TIVEX-517309 format. One record per residue (C-alpha): residue in one letter; x, y, z. Coordinates in nm, 3 decimals. Layout:
N
  r        x        y        z
  A        X        Y        Z
...
//
This chain:
574
  r        x        y        z
  M   -1.108    4.195    1.777
  Q   -1.319    4.302    2.071
  T   -1.680    4.238    2.159
  T   -1.912    4.511    2.036
  L   -2.206    4.610    2.261
  G   -2.206    4.260    2.410
  I   -2.334    4.093    2.090
  G   -2.036    3.871    2.024
  F   -1.666    3.843    1.962
  A   -1.538    4.008    1.640
  T   -1.880    4.160    1.561
  T   -1.840    4.500    1.395
  R   -2.158    4.528    1.186
  T   -2.366    4.604    1.492
  E   -2.665    4.771    1.329
  E   -2.725    4.489    1.083
  R   -2.697    4.228    1.355
  I   -2.957    4.409    1.567
  L   -3.192    4.430    1.267
  A   -3.142    4.059    1.200
  A   -3.210    3.979    1.566
  V   -3.548    4.155    1.557
  G   -3.641    3.991    1.226
  V   -3.613    4.295    1.000
  L   -3.300    4.211    0.798
  P   -3.348    3.937    0.529
  E   -2.973    3.868    0.518
  A   -2.648    4.053    0.558
  P   -2.484    4.149    0.226
  S   -2.125    4.043    0.159
  I   -1.921    4.364    0.181
  F   -1.543    4.342    0.159
  Q   -1.301    4.587    0.320
  P   -0.929    4.632    0.245
  H   -0.716    4.405    0.463
  E   -0.347    4.325    0.481
  A   -0.206    3.984    0.568
  I   -0.542    3.832    0.651
  R   -0.502    3.479    0.780
  F   -0.622    3.195    0.553
  G   -0.664    3.444    0.269
  G   -0.534    3.184    0.023
  I   -0.856    2.986    0.067
  L   -1.024    3.234   -0.169
  T   -0.845    3.060   -0.457
  S   -1.087    2.772   -0.402
  V   -1.394    2.982   -0.487
  P   -1.371    2.934   -0.869
  A   -1.324    2.559   -0.815
  L   -1.617    2.543   -0.573
  F   -1.826    2.721   -0.835
  S   -1.725    2.472   -1.104
  Q   -1.805    2.175   -0.880
  G   -2.156    2.298   -0.809
  L   -2.146    2.419   -0.448
  F   -2.382    2.707   -0.515
  T   -2.635    2.497   -0.709
  A   -2.773    2.426   -0.361
  K   -2.954    2.758   -0.394
  N   -3.162    2.600   -0.673
  I   -3.259    2.314   -0.442
  Y   -3.285    2.467   -0.096
  K   -3.489    2.772   -0.008
  S   -3.318    3.030    0.208
  W   -3.464    3.125    0.544
  E   -3.680    3.437    0.551
  K   -3.487    3.640    0.809
  G   -3.140    3.622    0.954
  Y   -2.789    3.759    0.939
  Y   -2.627    3.466    0.759
  S   -2.758    3.360    0.419
  L   -2.751    3.013    0.264
  T   -2.449    3.121    0.059
  H   -2.262    3.223    0.374
  I   -2.330    2.884    0.535
  L   -2.223    2.691    0.225
  L   -1.901    2.890    0.196
  T   -1.828    2.857    0.566
  L   -1.867    2.479    0.560
  A   -1.659    2.438    0.244
  F   -1.383    2.663    0.382
  L   -1.382    2.472    0.713
  Y   -1.318    2.138    0.545
  L   -1.062    2.276    0.301
  L   -0.876    2.436    0.594
  R   -0.898    2.105    0.784
  I   -1.115    2.257    1.057
  K   -1.291    1.925    1.083
  N   -1.599    2.009    1.288
  P   -1.793    2.321    1.393
  E   -1.669    2.298    1.753
  R   -1.316    2.377    1.638
  L   -1.434    2.723    1.537
  K   -1.397    2.811    1.905
  N   -1.020    2.796    1.858
  S   -1.014    2.955    1.512
  P   -0.985    3.320    1.400
  V   -1.357    3.367    1.339
  G   -1.318    3.734    1.257
  E   -1.065    3.677    0.981
  L   -1.265    3.384    0.844
  G   -1.567    3.614    0.837
  R   -1.377    3.876    0.635
  L   -1.317    3.608    0.370
  I   -1.692    3.574    0.305
  G   -1.760    3.948    0.321
  L   -1.888    3.960    0.681
  D   -1.748    4.059    1.019
  R   -1.722    3.699    1.141
  V   -1.840    3.348    1.058
  P   -2.133    3.208    1.260
  E   -2.063    3.077    1.607
  V   -2.098    2.705    1.669
  K   -2.455    2.719    1.798
  C   -2.571    2.938    1.509
  L   -2.393    2.723    1.248
  R   -2.549    2.405    1.384
  K   -2.892    2.571    1.385
  R   -2.856    2.671    1.020
  I   -2.739    2.321    0.927
  A   -3.047    2.184    1.107
  D   -3.266    2.425    0.907
  I   -3.113    2.303    0.580
  V   -3.145    1.939    0.681
  S   -3.511    1.985    0.779
  W   -3.600    2.043    0.411
  K   -3.482    1.687    0.327
  K   -3.341    1.782   -0.012
  A   -2.995    1.621    0.015
  T   -3.075    1.331   -0.219
  E   -3.220    1.569   -0.478
  W   -2.911    1.790   -0.461
  E   -2.678    1.490   -0.481
  N   -2.859    1.350   -0.787
  S   -2.847    1.691   -0.955
  L   -2.471    1.719   -0.898
  S   -2.390    1.362   -1.001
  T   -2.595    1.397   -1.319
  T   -2.396    1.708   -1.412
  W   -2.059    1.547   -1.335
  I   -2.144    1.226   -1.521
  T   -2.276    1.409   -1.826
  D   -1.992    1.665   -1.842
  H   -1.720    1.398   -1.818
  E   -1.912    1.128   -2.010
  C   -1.865    0.871   -1.734
  I   -1.960    0.515   -1.822
  Y   -1.718    0.333   -1.589
  F   -1.782    0.348   -1.215
  Y   -1.620    0.210   -0.902
  I   -1.854    0.115   -0.619
  D   -1.756    0.000   -0.272
  G   -1.876    0.013    0.086
  H   -1.718    0.205    0.371
  V   -1.813    0.117    0.730
  R   -1.861    0.422    0.948
  V   -1.781    0.296    1.297
  Y   -2.007    0.422    1.577
  H   -1.886    0.449    1.937
  G   -2.179    0.642    2.083
  K   -2.474    0.534    2.297
  K   -2.774    0.703    2.134
  A   -2.813    0.449    1.853
  R   -2.831    0.068    1.858
  L   -2.656   -0.050    1.544
  P   -2.573   -0.400    1.417
  K   -2.210   -0.502    1.411
  K   -2.018   -0.508    1.085
  F   -1.674   -0.631    0.991
  V   -1.435   -0.335    0.955
  S   -1.153   -0.453    0.729
  R   -0.918   -0.166    0.816
  Q   -0.934   -0.265    1.185
  K   -1.003   -0.637    1.134
  L   -1.278   -0.622    1.396
  C   -1.656   -0.651    1.411
  L   -1.784   -0.316    1.536
  A   -2.115   -0.134    1.550
  G   -2.151    0.094    1.252
  T   -2.330    0.203    0.937
  T   -2.222    0.121    0.582
  E   -2.195    0.398    0.325
  Y   -2.176    0.288   -0.039
  W   -1.968    0.524   -0.251
  L   -1.969    0.564   -0.628
  N   -1.654    0.707   -0.788
  D   -1.568    0.770   -1.152
  E   -1.277    0.601   -1.330
  K   -1.040    0.874   -1.207
  G   -1.139    0.812   -0.846
  L   -1.348    1.129   -0.807
  P   -1.656    1.079   -0.586
  L   -1.997    1.108   -0.750
  M   -2.250    1.003   -0.488
  C   -2.299    0.825   -0.159
  A   -2.581    0.593   -0.050
  I   -2.618    0.540    0.325
  G   -2.739    0.195    0.428
  E   -3.026    0.138    0.668
  L   -2.903   -0.161    0.870
  N   -2.748   -0.469    0.713
  E   -2.751   -0.408    0.338
  R   -2.500   -0.592    0.124
  L   -2.305   -0.459   -0.170
  K   -2.528   -0.646   -0.416
  Q   -2.836   -0.469   -0.281
  A   -2.659   -0.131   -0.295
  I   -2.553   -0.197   -0.655
  E   -2.913   -0.246   -0.765
  E   -3.024    0.075   -0.594
  V   -2.739    0.272   -0.751
  I   -2.811    0.125   -1.095
  L   -3.164    0.267   -1.093
  T   -3.022    0.614   -1.034
  L   -2.739    0.575   -1.287
  I   -2.976    0.464   -1.564
  E   -3.148    0.803   -1.544
  E   -2.821    0.995   -1.516
  T   -2.649    0.823   -1.811
  C   -2.946    0.817   -2.049
  S   -2.800    1.108   -2.248
  L   -2.472    0.917   -2.300
  V   -2.609    0.582   -2.421
  S   -2.954    0.588   -2.578
  E   -3.201    0.300   -2.601
  E   -3.169    0.303   -2.979
  T   -2.790    0.267   -2.954
  L   -2.831   -0.029   -2.719
  K   -3.080   -0.189   -2.955
  N   -2.846   -0.157   -3.252
  N   -2.545   -0.296   -3.063
  P   -2.642   -0.602   -2.853
  L   -2.296   -0.620   -2.688
  L   -2.286   -0.256   -2.575
  P   -2.358   -0.198   -2.202
  R   -2.525    0.111   -2.059
  F   -2.228    0.145   -1.827
  T   -1.984   -0.075   -1.639
  L   -1.955   -0.120   -1.262
  I   -1.622   -0.223   -1.108
  F   -1.617   -0.369   -0.757
  D   -1.436   -0.618   -0.536
  R   -1.519   -0.979   -0.447
  E   -1.787   -0.890   -0.191
  A   -2.057   -0.892   -0.461
  Y   -1.914   -1.191   -0.649
  E   -2.182   -1.421   -0.789
  P   -2.195   -1.529   -1.158
  K   -2.574   -1.554   -1.151
  F   -2.592   -1.195   -1.020
  F   -2.364   -1.071   -1.301
  Q   -2.589   -1.228   -1.563
  Y   -2.896   -1.087   -1.389
  L   -2.755   -0.731   -1.409
  W   -2.688   -0.773   -1.780
  E   -3.025   -0.924   -1.869
  K   -3.239   -0.688   -1.660
  Y   -3.048   -0.359   -1.675
  R   -2.790   -0.407   -1.955
  V   -2.516   -0.323   -1.705
  A   -2.171   -0.483   -1.733
  V   -1.940   -0.568   -1.443
  I   -1.568   -0.610   -1.387
  T   -1.453   -0.784   -1.071
  Y   -1.202   -1.031   -0.933
  R   -1.280   -1.401   -0.966
  K   -1.306   -1.599   -0.643
  N   -1.176   -1.947   -0.564
  V   -0.937   -1.979   -0.858
  K   -0.764   -2.317   -0.826
  D   -0.621   -2.384   -1.171
  K   -0.323   -2.220   -1.340
  W   -0.293   -2.127   -1.704
  D    0.017   -2.211   -1.903
  E    0.260   -1.921   -1.868
  K    0.334   -1.950   -2.240
  D   -0.018   -1.817   -2.309
  F    0.063   -1.481   -2.147
  H    0.190   -1.191   -2.357
  G    0.334   -0.856   -2.260
  I    0.086   -0.579   -2.345
  N    0.164   -0.209   -2.316
  C   -0.095   -0.045   -2.087
  Q   -0.160    0.313   -1.977
  S   -0.203    0.314   -1.600
  N   -0.207    0.631   -1.388
  N   -0.062    0.830   -1.679
  K    0.231    0.588   -1.701
  N    0.316    0.322   -1.957
  V    0.346   -0.023   -1.798
  I    0.379   -0.368   -1.952
  M    0.143   -0.632   -1.813
  Q    0.165   -1.003   -1.882
  L   -0.198   -1.075   -1.976
  C   -0.403   -1.359   -2.115
  E   -0.775   -1.379   -2.195
  K   -1.005   -1.678   -2.232
  K   -1.376   -1.746   -2.228
  V   -1.496   -1.923   -1.917
  T   -1.830   -2.081   -1.823
  M   -1.950   -2.057   -1.463
  D   -2.293   -2.168   -1.338
  G   -2.399   -2.206   -1.699
  Y   -2.304   -1.849   -1.801
  T   -2.017   -1.740   -2.025
  F   -1.781   -1.460   -1.919
  R   -1.452   -1.306   -2.016
  E   -1.166   -1.407   -1.787
  I   -0.849   -1.201   -1.798
  R   -0.548   -1.304   -1.596
  K   -0.238   -1.109   -1.510
  L    0.087   -1.298   -1.451
  N    0.300   -1.143   -1.177
  N    0.676   -1.174   -1.141
  S    0.624   -1.424   -0.860
  G    0.424   -1.652   -1.088
  H    0.092   -1.565   -0.922
  Q   -0.203   -1.526   -1.161
  T   -0.464   -1.262   -1.073
  S   -0.799   -1.346   -1.230
  V   -1.055   -1.085   -1.342
  I   -1.409   -1.156   -1.467
  A   -1.585   -0.917   -1.707
  T   -1.923   -0.904   -1.883
  N   -1.823   -0.605   -2.096
  W   -1.741   -0.759   -2.435
  I   -1.655   -0.429   -2.604
  I   -1.341   -0.303   -2.432
  K   -0.992   -0.439   -2.491
  T   -0.820   -0.692   -2.269
  E   -0.571   -0.440   -2.134
  D   -0.849   -0.190   -2.056
  V   -1.027   -0.450   -1.841
  A   -0.706   -0.508   -1.645
  V   -0.621   -0.141   -1.604
  R   -0.969   -0.051   -1.480
  M   -0.984   -0.344   -1.237
  F   -0.640   -0.277   -1.091
  G   -0.729    0.094   -1.081
  R   -0.959    0.024   -0.785
  W   -0.682    0.158   -0.563
  L   -0.800    0.506   -0.670
  Q   -1.118    0.457   -0.468
  E   -0.928    0.302   -0.178
  N   -0.692    0.602   -0.178
  F   -0.996    0.830   -0.175
  F   -1.128    0.658    0.140
  K   -0.788    0.674    0.307
  Y   -0.740    1.042    0.222
  M   -1.088    1.143    0.335
  I   -1.049    0.963    0.667
  A   -0.715    1.135    0.732
  E   -0.793    1.483    0.599
  F   -1.169    1.544    0.600
  S   -1.280    1.362    0.915
  F   -1.477    1.126    0.693
  D   -1.678    0.949    0.962
  R   -1.760    1.239    1.193
  I   -2.126    1.288    1.280
  I   -2.256    1.642    1.228
  E   -2.589    1.586    1.406
  Y   -2.635    1.356    1.704
  G   -2.936    1.134    1.754
  A   -3.108    0.826    1.614
  E   -3.407    0.755    1.391
  I   -3.658    0.472    1.387
  V   -3.619    0.204    1.119
  S   -3.918    0.034    0.954
  K   -4.024   -0.271    1.154
  D   -4.078   -0.467    0.830
  I   -3.709   -0.468    0.735
  K   -3.563   -0.818    0.743
  I   -3.252   -0.852    0.956
  V   -3.022   -1.134    1.058
  N   -3.171   -1.297    1.367
  P   -2.937   -1.207    1.658
  E   -3.014   -1.539    1.827
  Y   -2.922   -1.722    1.506
  S   -2.596   -1.527    1.488
  V   -2.506   -1.616    1.848
  L   -2.561   -1.986    1.782
  S   -2.360   -1.966    1.458
  Q   -2.072   -1.809    1.646
  K   -2.085   -2.083    1.912
  I   -2.088   -2.351    1.642
  K   -1.787   -2.193    1.478
  K   -1.592   -2.186    1.805
  Q   -1.676   -2.547    1.893
  R   -1.574   -2.663    1.547
  E   -1.244   -2.477    1.581
  K   -1.181   -2.650    1.916
  K   -1.266   -2.986    1.761
  R   -1.027   -2.929    1.471
  R   -0.744   -2.838    1.707
  V   -0.792   -3.160    1.909
  E   -0.814   -3.362    1.586
  A   -0.485   -3.213    1.473
  E   -0.330   -3.304    1.809
  L   -0.460   -3.662    1.777
  Y   -0.328   -3.692    1.422
  E    0.016   -3.578    1.535
  L    0.013   -3.827    1.824
  V   -0.092   -4.118    1.601
  S    0.184   -4.032    1.354
  K    0.445   -4.048    1.631
  T    0.329   -4.392    1.761
  L    0.424   -4.556    1.436
  D    0.790   -4.541    1.537
  D    0.753   -4.571    1.917
  P    0.868   -4.882    2.113
  I    0.596   -5.136    2.202
  D    0.625   -5.071    2.580
  E    0.522   -4.708    2.527
  I    0.218   -4.781    2.311
  K   -0.015   -4.836    2.614
  Q    0.056   -4.489    2.753
  V    0.012   -4.332    2.410
  T   -0.311   -4.522    2.354
  E   -0.457   -4.375    2.673
  K   -0.379   -4.025    2.547
  Q   -0.544   -4.112    2.216
  Y   -0.858   -4.228    2.397
  A   -0.869   -3.904    2.597
  L   -0.833   -3.693    2.283
  Q   -1.096   -3.900    2.103
  E   -1.338   -3.844    2.391
  K   -1.281   -3.469    2.361
  I   -1.346   -3.487    1.987
  N   -1.669   -3.680    2.045
  L   -1.777   -3.432    2.314
  F   -1.716   -3.134    2.085
  G   -1.900   -3.315    1.805
  E   -2.202   -3.372    2.029
  E   -2.204   -3.007    2.133
  V   -2.190   -2.899    1.767
  D   -2.479   -3.132    1.683
  E   -2.686   -2.990    1.970
  L   -2.618   -2.633    1.859
  L   -2.701   -2.720    1.498
  A   -3.032   -2.874    1.613
  K   -3.118   -2.556    1.807
  R   -3.025   -2.335    1.514
  K   -3.230   -2.542    1.273
  I   -3.559   -2.445    1.437
  I   -3.467   -2.073    1.452
  P   -3.525   -1.853    1.143
  S   -3.205   -1.703    1.006
  K   -3.379   -1.372    0.937
  I   -3.662   -1.198    1.117
  P   -3.855   -0.870    1.079
  L   -3.700   -0.592    1.285
  G   -4.029   -0.561    1.473
  D   -3.977   -0.908    1.623
  M   -3.675   -0.788    1.821
  P   -3.739   -0.682    2.183
  E   -3.791   -0.308    2.195
  N   -3.508   -0.246    2.442
  V   -3.249   -0.396    2.202
  R   -3.420   -0.322    1.870
  Y   -3.191   -0.167    1.611
  N   -3.237    0.191    1.497
  K   -3.019    0.412    1.277
  L   -2.816    0.730    1.293
  K   -2.968    1.045    1.146
  K   -2.921    1.011    0.773
  E   -3.013    1.344    0.615
  S   -2.753    1.555    0.796
  K   -2.473    1.305    0.720
  L   -2.567    1.297    0.353
  F   -2.573    1.678    0.333
  I   -2.227    1.705    0.492
  N   -2.101    1.425    0.267
  I   -2.203    1.634   -0.035
  I   -2.014    1.936    0.100
  K   -1.706    1.714    0.149
  I   -1.742    1.567   -0.200
  I   -1.747    1.915   -0.350
  A   -1.453    2.028   -0.136
  Y   -1.249    1.721   -0.236
  R   -1.331    1.764   -0.605
  A   -1.243    2.135   -0.587
  E   -0.910    2.058   -0.420
  T   -0.842    1.790   -0.681
  A   -0.921    2.031   -0.965
  L   -0.669    2.282   -0.831
  T   -0.412    2.003   -0.781
  N   -0.452    1.894   -1.143
  M   -0.383    2.250   -1.259
  I   -0.038    2.252   -1.095
  A    0.044    1.891   -1.184
  P    0.312    1.988   -1.445
  Y    0.528    2.131   -1.165
  Y    0.547    1.808   -0.964
  K    0.654    1.455   -1.044
  N    0.418    1.313   -0.784
  A    0.127    1.552   -0.824
  Y   -0.108    1.347   -0.606
  K    0.107    1.393   -0.294
  E    0.322    1.700   -0.358
  G    0.050    1.886   -0.546
  R   -0.206    1.834   -0.271
  M    0.047    1.946   -0.010
  L    0.101    2.268   -0.204
  I   -0.273    2.335   -0.235
  K   -0.311    2.281    0.141
  E   -0.024    2.524    0.198
  L   -0.190    2.773   -0.038
  F   -0.518    2.759    0.156
  Q   -0.334    2.833    0.480
  A   -0.137    3.125    0.332
  D   -0.194    3.488    0.430
  A   -0.331    3.726    0.168
  D   -0.421    4.090    0.116
  L   -0.775    4.185    0.014
  L   -0.830    4.487   -0.206
  P   -1.195    4.543   -0.311
  D   -1.265    4.802   -0.579
  Y   -1.635    4.885   -0.587
  E   -1.592    5.139   -0.865
  N   -1.460    4.875   -1.103
  N   -1.639    4.585   -0.932
  T   -1.328    4.380   -0.860
  L   -1.193    4.193   -0.560
  S   -0.816    4.154   -0.573
  V   -0.663    3.879   -0.360
  I   -0.285    3.908   -0.325
  I   -0.141    3.584   -0.188
  H    0.174    3.612    0.021
  S    0.488    3.423   -0.071
  L    0.502    3.050   -0.005
  A    0.801    2.846    0.109
  T    0.986    2.787   -0.222
  P    1.031    2.961   -0.557
  R    0.884    2.660   -0.736
  S    0.571    2.685   -0.521
  N    0.536    3.055   -0.598
  T    0.578    2.994   -0.971
  A    0.315    2.719   -0.965
  I    0.070    2.942   -0.777
  E    0.132    3.232   -1.017
  D    0.033    3.013   -1.311
  L   -0.261    2.876   -1.113
  C   -0.386    3.232   -1.054
  I   -0.369    3.303   -1.428
  I   -0.582    2.997   -1.503
  L   -0.834    3.086   -1.232
  N   -0.855    3.448   -1.346
  D   -0.955    3.329   -1.692
  T   -1.276    3.191   -1.538
  E   -1.379    3.551   -1.450
  T   -1.546    3.427   -1.134
  I   -1.786    3.665   -0.959
  F   -1.779    3.624   -0.582
  P   -2.116    3.476   -0.472
  D   -2.397    3.725   -0.410
  T   -2.182    4.025   -0.513
  N   -2.084    4.200   -0.835
  L   -1.713    4.167   -0.763
  K   -1.498    3.984   -1.017
  M   -1.219    3.798   -0.841
  I   -0.861    3.881   -0.942
  L   -0.605    3.645   -0.792
  K   -0.238    3.740   -0.772
  T    0.078    3.655   -0.582
  S    0.277    3.911   -0.389
  S    0.577    3.860   -0.618
  S    0.369    3.951   -0.923
  N    0.208    4.254   -0.760
  I    0.451    4.462   -0.555
  N    0.231    4.771   -0.524
  H   -0.093    4.650   -0.368
  G   -0.257    4.990   -0.359
  F   -0.304    5.022    0.018
  S   -0.303    5.374    0.153
//
């Protein structure tokens, strides 16, 4: 498509764009034209799913701008389509068919990069992301009656220069790198519900308490105060997490203060239970029947009583799980704990497919000077102490090996060996003195200090939070929409998680014909044939299910009718 009157590539609605430029047009209406073989036309099958996952509830939270060509709906659709099509950042629009993408939202083209970033900045300036996220998570939790939640942290590594961030251990890279921790809450099926972005050096225990306060409000319709009063063993909900937040006293604190149960792995297990105590129990895991060798006992730790469930593996290893939920069955505790891989798979998939860690808005923000942080000087000394102790241990091991050998050596060689022993002992003493000096220095330094006590030129700040949270919500909705479509075609694939998602991605990339009918208020989308007959059959049935939703395309009166080319030979083009 050619430039029209010098106002941009693929711009055909010239008059409306001029009116928008002079501030007369409130927003451009979505008007569809007949098109054949429009690229990415299959992405329109995601619109009913995006509706169901709450994308357009943003219009209840955010106010639209007074004047402009692109409306809030257009921006929301554009962003959702970009991520579902794996166009992972706005800059990649420069190499994308902007005209054809625009036809899919009822315009001549999608916004250019500069315009899209400006509109995102406008949305972010209203600071409503948390409100929108809470509204969505409340709806999802209530609709699916969620009372079991996975929570875990994900470190977003930062390689830029605009922010000064503390270093964190990144398990997937096994390195300490500058970054920000995002704490994600997923339901028991692994679907994301919300994300809390840390300030500086929050731990999982601190994030859990913050999330609990939000969840208490969002689950109040599922478990009432009267129900809790009548059943003293019933929790409000149950949190499942890994060993990072392990502390028996903390588990009891969550139960006594919030009536929240936990399920997590037990740390530092040194004993073994008699294998005769384990029994094979039939469990339902990932829609499959599996037999687990399980055993449950009561255990007392730090003066508190918990449930301990152990699973016996084929190798003889016993995996220990601690629970404060006394209601659910033994096998349900095990299945939900070992189901944590659902959340790990979510992280892995989002990193690979949705550019999970990408920053949408560059820049840094000031952090409150009153926040307590780990003293950098204390950390440096601790690291030096650790290294010196490691060196000392290595020399001690060398000395031990040398002493062991002298027991069988001839007498005439003992003098030479003894000299080596003296030399090694001197090294050990030297390292010990250095460790003692470092410990003495560290003793007079506070382990934590207010952020304001750091020199201004090295003082920590943080990445812009609001824009990342807003984009995270868009990605959550896009992922949930893609998952919903994948679940609809699951009967056609043995491994629906992998094969089903691959088909949905192929569907989004497929060409399609658009046939609007303004007399009957319909928008027919005819999807071109995919690679295999099985894929076409699955998509045909998917279209039938989606058509039953009778979805109206946003901000129009057009009811969407989805078809495949094999089911609709005569498209009606003239």
